[in-house]
C-alpha positions as a Python dict, from the first residue, in 0.01 Angstrom:
ca = {
    (1, 'X'): (0, 0, 0),
    (2, 'X'): (-297, -211, -80),
    (3, 'X'): (-638, -139, -181),
    (4, 'X'): (-972, -223, 17),
    (5, 'X'): (-1337, -223, -99),
    (6, 'X'): (-1592, -158, 159),
    (7, 'X'): (-1963, -160, 147),
    (8, 'X'): (-2153, 110, 339),
    (9, 'X'): (-2504, 261, 343),
    (10, 'X'): (-2539, 568, 113),
    (11, 'X'): (-2596, 790, 411),
    (12, 'X'): (-2278, 675, 581),
    (13, 'X'): (-2081, 738, 256),
    (14, 'X'): (-2225, 1084, 217),
    (15, 'X'): (-2134, 1174, 576),
    (16, 'X'): (-1787, 1034, 539),
    (17, 'X'): (-1747, 1256, 209),
    (18, 'X'): (-1858, 1571, 399),
    (19, 'X'): (-1641, 1486, 708),
    (20, 'X'): (-1335, 1413, 480),
    (21, 'X'): (-1386, 1747, 295),
    (22, 'X'): (-1423, 1930, 639),
    (23, 'X'): (-1097, 1789, 747),
    (24, 'X'): (-927, 1840, 417),
    (25, 'X'): (-858, 1476, 367),
    (26, 'X'): (-986, 1182, 144),
    (27, 'X'): (-1246, 920, 278),
    (28, 'X'): (-975, 654, 188),
    (29, 'X'): (-727, 830, 414),
    (30, 'X'): (-971, 893, 681),
    (31, 'X'): (-1060, 520, 678),
    (32, 'X'): (-683, 420, 679),
    (33, 'X'): (-622, 653, 978),
    (34, 'X'): (-921, 512, 1167),
    (35, 'X'): (-793, 158, 1122),
    (36, 'X'): (-433, 248, 1204),
    (37, 'X'): (-546, 429, 1535),
    (38, 'X'): (-762, 98, 1621),
    (39, 'X'): (-451, -97, 1558),
    (40, 'X'): (-245, 128, 1793),
    (41, 'X'): (-496, 109, 2071),
    (42, 'X'): (-518, -262, 2047),
    (43, 'X'): (-142, -319, 2048),
    (44, 'X'): (-118, -79, 2339),
    (45, 'X'): (-402, -261, 2533),
    (46, 'X'): (-221, -608, 2459),
    (47, 'X'): (117, -477, 2595),
    (48, 'X'): (-53, -349, 2916),
    (49, 'X'): (-236, -672, 2957),
    (50, 'X'): (77, -886, 2913),
    (51, 'X'): (282, -652, 3153),
    (52, 'X'): (-8, -696, 3417),
    (53, 'X'): (-16, -1070, 3368),
    (54, 'X'): (363, -1114, 3405),
    (55, 'X'): (383, -874, 3703),
    (56, 'X'): (547, -1090, 3981),
    (57, 'X'): (443, -862, 4272),
    (58, 'X'): (211, -1007, 4508),
    (59, 'X'): (-109, -842, 4623),
    (60, 'X'): (-110, -1040, 4957),
    (61, 'X'): (265, -999, 5059),
    (62, 'X'): (438, -773, 5286),
    (63, 'X'): (271, -542, 5556),
    (64, 'X'): (-60, -500, 5361),
    (65, 'X'): (-154, -867, 5434),
    (66, 'X'): (-540, -906, 5449),
    (67, 'X'): (-512, -1147, 5725),
    (68, 'X'): (-565, -985, 6068),
    (69, 'X'): (-266, -1022, 6293),
    (70, 'X'): (-448, -960, 6618),
    (71, 'X'): (-555, -1338, 6651),
    (72, 'X'): (-921, -1229, 6727),
    (73, 'X'): (-1043, -1341, 6381),
    (74, 'X'): (-1232, -1120, 6136),
    (75, 'X'): (-1534, -923, 6257),
    (76, 'X'): (-1838, -931, 6023),
    (77, 'X'): (-2203, -830, 6042),
    (78, 'X'): (-2456, -1115, 6056),
    (79, 'X'): (-2837, -1054, 6100),
    (80, 'X'): (-2772, -713, 6254),
    (81, 'X'): (-2521, -878, 6517),
    (82, 'X'): (-2159, -854, 6512),
    (83, 'X'): (-1974, -1182, 6509),
    (84, 'X'): (-1610, -1277, 6523),
    (85, 'X'): (-1445, -1527, 6312),
    (86, 'X'): (-1372, -1737, 6620),
    (87, 'X'): (-1702, -1837, 6789),
    (88, 'X'): (-1702, -1869, 7167),
    (89, 'X'): (-1416, -1642, 7221),
}
């Protein structure tokens, strides 16, 4: 294990001492545990992000295709009137 020197406001150090005593641990252990927890969260986030990025499933394939199959085009609201994707139809 390595030592680490940090600089904090007096009020923060006082709070940390009281909190560590309340938890039955030391300020050093509390800071170390906090940093380890952050590392685990970041690692988990990175793994989830990489899994998402390498997911080969397509959001536009299969039966859930966002393109209408009726041939009429996509209906949309323009200026309070209904318009279709194909003008003059």
